[in-house]
C-alpha positions as CSV (number, residue, x, y, z in Angstrom):
1,X,169.9,137.9,70.8
2,X,167.2,137.1,68.4
3,X,164.1,135.3,68.7
4,X,162.5,133.8,65.9
5,X,158.8,133.6,66.3
6,X,158.7,130.8,63.9
7,X,161.4,128.6,64.7
8,X,161.7,124.9,66.1
9,X,158.5,123.5,67.7
10,X,158.4,122.3,71.8
11,X,160.1,119.4,72.2
12,X,157.4,116.7,72.8
13,X,157.9,112.8,73.2
14,X,156.4,110.6,69.9
15,X,153.8,108.7,72.9
16,X,152.0,112.1,73.4
17,X,152.3,114.0,70.0
18,X,150.9,110.9,68.6
19,X,147.7,110.9,70.5
20,X,148.0,114.9,69.6
21,X,147.4,114.2,65.7
22,X,143.4,114.4,66.4
23,X,141.4,113.1,62.9
24,X,144.4,110.5,61.7
25,X,144.1,106.7,61.9
26,X,146.2,105.1,64.7
27,X,148.0,103.0,61.7
28,X,149.4,106.1,60.2
29,X,151.7,106.1,62.9
30,X,153.4,103.1,60.7
31,X,155.0,104.0,57.3
32,X,152.4,102.2,55.1
33,X,154.1,98.8,53.5
34,X,152.0,99.3,50.3
35,X,152.6,102.3,48.9
36,X,155.4,103.1,51.0
37,X,155.5,106.3,52.1
38,X,157.0,107.7,55.4
39,X,154.9,107.6,59.0
40,X,152.3,110.7,59.9
41,X,152.1,110.8,56.1
42,X,149.1,110.1,54.1
43,X,148.6,107.2,51.8
44,X,148.8,107.9,47.4
45,X,148.1,105.7,45.1
46,X,151.2,104.2,44.0
47,X,150.6,104.8,40.1
48,X,149.7,108.1,40.9
49,X,151.0,109.6,43.2
50,X,147.3,110.8,44.4
51,X,147.1,111.2,48.1
52,X,144.0,109.2,49.6
53,X,141.2,110.6,52.1
54,X,141.7,107.1,54.1
55,X,144.9,104.7,54.7
56,X,145.1,101.1,52.5
57,X,144.0,98.1,54.7
58,X,148.1,96.4,54.5
59,X,148.8,99.5,56.7
60,X,146.2,98.6,59.0
61,X,147.4,94.9,59.4
62,X,150.8,96.0,59.7
63,X,149.6,97.6,62.8
64,X,147.1,94.9,64.5
65,X,150.4,93.2,63.9
66,X,153.0,95.7,65.3
67,X,150.7,96.4,68.1
68,X,148.3,93.8,69.3
69,X,148.3,89.8,69.9
70,X,146.4,87.4,67.8
71,X,142.5,85.9,70.0
72,X,142.6,83.4,66.7
73,X,146.3,81.8,66.1
74,X,147.6,82.8,70.3
75,X,150.4,84.8,68.7
76,X,152.5,87.7,70.0
77,X,152.6,91.4,68.7
78,X,155.1,91.8,65.4
79,X,154.5,87.9,64.6
80,X,152.3,87.2,61.5
81,X,149.2,85.5,62.2
82,X,148.4,82.1,60.5
83,X,146.5,78.7,60.3
84,X,147.4,75.8,60.2
85,X,151.1,76.4,60.8
86,X,151.2,78.9,57.1
87,X,151.6,82.8,57.4
88,X,148.8,83.6,56.2
89,X,148.8,85.3,52.3
90,X,150.3,88.9,52.3
91,X,150.5,89.9,56.1
92,X,146.6,89.3,56.3
93,X,146.1,89.7,60.0
94,X,142.7,87.4,61.6
95,X,140.2,90.1,62.1
96,X,139.9,89.3,65.9
97,X,143.5,91.0,65.8
98,X,142.2,94.2,65.4
99,X,139.6,94.0,67.5
100,X,142.2,93.5,69.7
101,X,144.7,97.0,68.1
102,X,141.7,99.1,68.4
103,X,141.1,97.7,71.8
104,X,144.1,98.4,73.0
105,X,144.3,101.8,71.2
106,X,141.5,103.6,73.7
């Protein structure tokens, strides 16, 4: 029986693996709705496919919508923020929801 030195990695739950990724924005845990990259991949400039050092604002908004309730419009996670009964344009979320998402991640 041979042992592979650089074979498969040890099994690790996704919840732990996410926190082990030092230095990455928590929004990278989701696919980017702007440039279409997969989860845990850096955002890219769609026209040139150049990787970016930061994540797109749309990805940050998607994370806030996925994990936090909005104190401004009182919606639950996964429900888009709204103003006067209409969803905000382009999937934008209220600034208070970003704060709530950052608080829940800590």
